[in-house]
Residue, then its C-alpha position, 0 to 999 in steps of 0.5 A: m675288511s667288512r662292508v661297514q669298515k670300508g664304509l667308515v674309511a670311505g666316509v672319512f674321505a667323503t667327509v674331507a672332500a665335502s669339508l674342503l668344498e665348505i671352507p671357501n664358502m665359509f670365507l667367501n659367504w656364498f651361502d649359509p655354511f653347512q655347519g651353521v645350518i647343522a648348529s641351527i637345527i639343534g638350537m645353537p645358531g652361529n656355533l660353527a664349532v658344534g656344527w663342524g663336530i656334528h658334520l665330522v661325526s655324522g659323515v664318518l661314523i654314521l653315514g660312512p658305515l651306513f652306506g657300507y651296510l646299504c650299498p648292495r641294496l641301493p638301486t643303480d649299477t655304479p658305486e658312484t651313483k649308489g653314493i649319490v642316491f644315498a647322499v641325496g637321501a641323507w640330504v632329504v632327511m637333513m632338510l626334513g630335520v631343518f624344516m621340522l625341527g629347525d628355526y624358521r630363520t635357519f636359512s638367513s641372509g636371504a640365501g634360502f634357495g641358494t643354500v639348499a642347492w649348495l647343500l644338495i650339491t655338496h651332498a652329491i659330491f660327498g656321495i660320489v667320493l663315498g661310492n668311489v672310495y668304497a668301490r676302490l676298497t672293494a676292488r683292492e680286497k678282491r685283487g688281494a685275495t689269494i688262492i689257497g687250496g683251490a679256494h679264495a682266502h678271506 
């Protein structure tokens, strides 16, 4: 399995983990929902279905494979911290998008700083899961390699 494929699989798990964190937030209204922030960035405030779609596509099809590609080049030693570095970088890009392209009312209902902090926390958890699953897939692949003719089969 290539690094990009491992990243894709890890992206599925990390996106599910971040989504599970977001579900209670949507019902309890702690902070502006992540999917609402995404919808606001693209000019469709309040359209959570579009926000969920973009969230799933970006987490699984963009961020996961990109992490797989970049993982060996990321600083730090453990896969989880590499995932955090990567996810915080994604958060920074998202925040730049919010502040440069989004509506100034993106963080409505007076939850401004709390929403920004919530997004950072959920991105960090996304990164931890992303790095952990990626490392497990890599370790499983190394354990599964068999020796044929004195060399490892790939």
